[in-house]
Each structure stands twice: as structure tokens, then as C-alpha cells.
C-alpha positions as CSV (number, residue, x, y, z in Angstrom):
1,M,0.0,0.0,0.0
2,S,1.4,3.4,-0.9
3,W,0.6,6.6,0.9
4,I,0.4,10.0,-0.7
5,V,1.9,12.6,1.4
6,R,0.8,16.1,0.8
7,E,3.2,18.9,1.6
8,T,1.7,21.6,3.7
9,R,3.2,24.9,4.6
10,M,2.8,27.2,7.4
11,L,1.1,30.4,6.3
12,S,2.3,33.8,7.5
13,D,0.8,37.3,7.6
14,D,2.9,38.0,4.4
15,D,0.7,35.5,2.5
16,W,-2.4,37.6,2.8
17,Q,-0.7,41.1,2.8
18,P,-2.2,42.0,-0.6
19,L,-5.7,41.9,1.0
20,R,-4.6,44.3,3.8
21,A,-3.0,46.6,1.2
22,A,-6.3,46.8,-0.7
23,V,-8.0,48.2,2.4
24,P,-6.0,51.3,3.4
25,S,-8.5,52.1,6.2
26,F,-7.3,48.9,7.9
27,T,-3.7,50.1,8.2
28,E,-3.9,51.7,11.7
29,R,-6.1,48.9,13.1
30,W,-3.6,46.3,11.8
31,R,-0.7,48.2,13.3
32,A,-2.5,48.3,16.7
33,F,-3.4,44.6,16.4
34,V,0.2,43.4,15.7
35,A,1.5,45.7,18.5
36,Q,-0.4,43.8,21.2
37,P,1.9,41.8,23.5
38,W,-0.1,38.6,22.9
39,Y,0.1,38.9,19.1
40,E,1.6,36.0,17.1
41,S,1.7,35.7,13.4
42,D,-1.2,33.3,13.0
43,P,-3.1,34.2,9.8
44,T,-6.0,31.8,10.7
45,Y,-6.7,34.1,13.7
46,A,-5.5,37.4,12.2
47,V,-7.8,37.4,9.2
48,S,-10.7,37.7,11.6
49,E,-9.5,41.2,12.4
50,L,-9.8,42.2,8.7
51,A,-13.2,40.6,8.5
52,R,-14.4,42.6,11.5
53,H,-13.0,45.8,10.0
54,L,-14.7,45.2,6.7
55,V,-18.0,44.6,8.4
56,D,-17.5,47.7,10.7
57,E,-16.9,49.8,7.6
58,A,-19.9,48.4,5.8
59,A,-22.1,48.9,8.8
60,A,-21.0,52.6,8.8
61,G,-21.9,52.9,5.2
62,R,-18.2,53.1,4.1
63,I,-18.1,50.5,1.3
64,G,-15.7,52.2,-1.1
65,E,-12.9,49.8,-0.4
66,L,-14.9,46.6,-1.0
67,P,-14.3,46.5,-4.8
68,A,-10.5,46.8,-4.3
69,F,-10.6,44.2,-1.5
70,F,-12.5,41.7,-3.7
71,A,-10.2,42.4,-6.7
72,A,-7.2,41.7,-4.5
73,L,-8.9,38.6,-3.2
74,D,-9.6,37.4,-6.8
75,A,-5.9,37.8,-7.7
76,L,-4.9,36.0,-4.5
77,L,-7.3,33.1,-5.1
78,A,-6.2,32.7,-8.7
79,G,-2.8,31.6,-7.6
80,A,-3.5,30.2,-4.1
81,D,-2.4,26.8,-2.9
82,D,-4.8,24.8,-0.7
83,E,-3.7,26.4,2.5
84,L,-4.0,30.0,1.3
85,Y,-7.3,29.3,-0.5
86,D,-8.7,27.9,2.8
87,L,-7.5,30.9,4.8
88,A,-9.2,33.2,2.3
89,T,-12.5,31.3,2.2
90,I,-13.0,29.3,5.3
91,G,-11.1,31.9,7.3
92,L,-11.8,35.4,6.0
93,L,-15.0,35.1,3.9
94,E,-16.8,32.9,6.5
95,D,-15.8,35.4,9.2
96,I,-17.2,38.3,7.1
97,V,-20.5,36.5,6.8
98,H,-20.7,35.4,10.4
99,E,-19.8,38.9,11.7
100,A,-22.3,40.5,9.4
101,D,-25.0,38.1,10.5
102,A,-24.2,38.7,14.2
103,R,-24.7,42.4,13.6
104,G,-27.8,42.0,11.5
105,L,-26.0,43.5,8.5
106,K,-27.2,42.6,5.0
107,L,-24.6,41.1,2.7
108,A,-25.7,43.2,-0.3
109,P,-22.6,45.5,-0.4
110,F,-20.3,42.5,-0.3
111,D,-22.4,40.7,-2.9
112,R,-22.2,43.7,-5.3
113,A,-18.4,44.0,-4.8
114,A,-17.5,40.3,-5.3
115,K,-17.1,40.4,-9.0
116,G,-14.0,38.5,-10.1
117,S,-14.6,34.9,-11.2
118,H,-12.6,33.3,-8.4
119,T,-14.0,35.7,-5.8
120,R,-17.6,35.3,-7.0
121,K,-17.4,31.5,-6.9
122,A,-15.8,31.5,-3.4
123,W,-18.1,34.1,-2.0
124,T,-21.2,32.5,-3.3
125,G,-20.1,29.1,-2.1
126,V,-19.4,30.4,1.4
127,V,-22.7,32.2,1.7
128,K,-24.6,29.2,0.4
129,F,-22.7,26.9,2.8
130,I,-23.5,29.1,5.8
131,R,-27.1,29.5,4.8
132,G,-27.5,25.8,4.4
133,E,-28.2,25.9,0.7
134,T,-25.5,23.4,-0.4
135,R,-27.5,20.3,0.4
136,S,-28.9,18.4,-2.6
137,A,-32.6,17.9,-2.8
């Protein structure tokens, strides 16, 4: 019997830096986040901070950065390995949906901004999964 061993790599905050760069309003919040004494470079935890920021901005009616964010996400997903894809979808996008739901915020601004083919597929899949719409009839 042969086993297939899949190489995995540890992600760092550098891996998702293009997403942070696409949201200039996040810069100060990110600096404060990484300055905390308990901070460790753990992207699976850190992407939640960006998710909360994007939802905070949308709740305040500031949605101007969403198109740039989703364009950066589309480029990232286009070349992502499994770990980075999971971070962006299971991590970041699911956190956005959960945070918006917890605050009673409609997803329409996010839906409108998620235009790239990779982003659209990932966003739609995440929303359907969370809404329980992925089960076959």
C-alpha cells in the first residue's frame, strides 16, 4: 500500500498582505493589532480582524474599499495553494458572513463588490454553505 503525502506549509501574515494593502483604512487597526503583546503571526486568527474591520466599515456605510478588496482577493485566489485558499475562504470570507450576521447587517454591499470569477465562486459558495443551501434535494 502506498501513501500519498501532501506537503503543507505554514502560512504567515505575508501571504495575505495584498488583502490588507487593498484596504487602506485597515492600516492603523492592523498596526495596533500586531503591536499587542499577545500577538503571534497566525493568519488563521489574524484574518478575523480584517473581517471585523470590513463589516464595521460596511455597517457605517463606508463600502468604497470593498471593490478593491475583492479584486485583490480574486488575484490571490487565482494563484492560491490549498492552505491559502482555505485561509481566504474558510477563514476570511466565512468570518465576514458570520460577523455581518451577528450584527444584522445585510450582505448586499459584499455581494455587489464580489465580481471576479474566483471571488464570485468563493463568496457564493461560502454564503450558500453558511445559509445551508448546499444540500442536494
